C-alpha positions in Angstrom: 0.0 0.0 0.0 1.4 3.4 -1.0 1.9 6.0 1.7 1.6 8.8 -0.8 -1.8 9.8 -2.1 -2.3 9.2 -5.9 -2.1 12.2 -8.3 -5.5 12.4 -10.0 -5.9 14.7 -13.0 -9.0 15.3 -15.1 -8.3 16.5 -18.7 -11.1 18.7 -19.9 -12.0 21.2 -22.6 -13.9 24.5 -22.0 -16.7 23.5 -24.4 -17.2 20.0 -23.0 -20.5 19.3 -21.1 -19.5 15.8 -20.3 -16.3 17.1 -18.7 -18.3 19.0 -16.0 -20.5 16.0 -15.4 -17.6 13.7 -14.9 -15.8 16.2 -12.6 -18.9 16.3 -10.4 -19.2 12.6 -10.5 -15.6 11.7 -9.5 -14.8 14.6 -7.0 -16.4 12.7 -4.0 -14.7 9.4 -5.0 -11.3 11.1 -5.2 -11.8 13.0 -1.9 -12.9 9.8 -0.2 -9.6 8.2 -1.3 -7.7 11.0 0.3 -6.5 12.4 -3.0 -6.7 15.8 -4.6 -8.3 16.3 -8.1 -6.5 18.6 -10.5 -8.6 19.7 -13.4 -6.5 20.6 -16.5 -7.9 22.4 -19.5 -6.3 20.9 -22.6 -7.2 24.0 -24.6 -4.6 26.0 -22.7 -1.7 23.6 -23.3 -0.7 22.7 -26.9 0.9 19.4 -25.9 -2.1 18.3 -23.9 -4.4 19.4 -26.7 -2.4 17.3 -29.2 -2.5 14.2 -26.8 -6.1 14.4 -25.7 -7.9 16.5 -28.3 -11.5 15.5 -28.5 -11.0 12.4 -26.2 -12.0 14.4 -23.1 -12.9 13.9 -20.3 -9.9 11.8 -19.5 -8.9 10.7 -16.0 -5.2 10.3 -15.4 -3.9 8.7 -12.2 -0.2 9.1 -11.4 0.6 10.0 -15.0 -1.2 7.0 -16.5 -4.5 7.3 -18.4 -7.2 5.6 -16.4 -10.3 6.2 -18.4 -11.7 8.2 -21.3 -15.2 9.7 -21.6 -17.0 7.5 -19.0 -15.8 6.7 -15.5 -16.9 3.8 -13.3 -16.8 5.1 -9.7 -16.2 1.6 -8.2 -13.2 1.0 -10.5 -11.9 4.5 -9.8 -12.2 3.9 -6.0 -10.4 0.6 -6.3 -7.6 2.1 -8.4 -7.1 4.9 -5.8 -7.0 2.4 -2.9 -4.2 0.4 -4.5 
């Protein structure tokens, strides 16, 4: 079991309605796991925009892509407890 909390990032775009829905959905799961959620707008970073483009929302845990578009809360909680 890791002593450090996981780094959780949500890649979003400003025009993405699903991004806001997923943010609201996962915030309590991330908080329950003792982690902080960092929301990153890919429109503001050329490299992120090239990598994620229209595939948002994307959840990234410790630098590894966890899910794209839809998030299963149970799977997310399990990943964050590892």
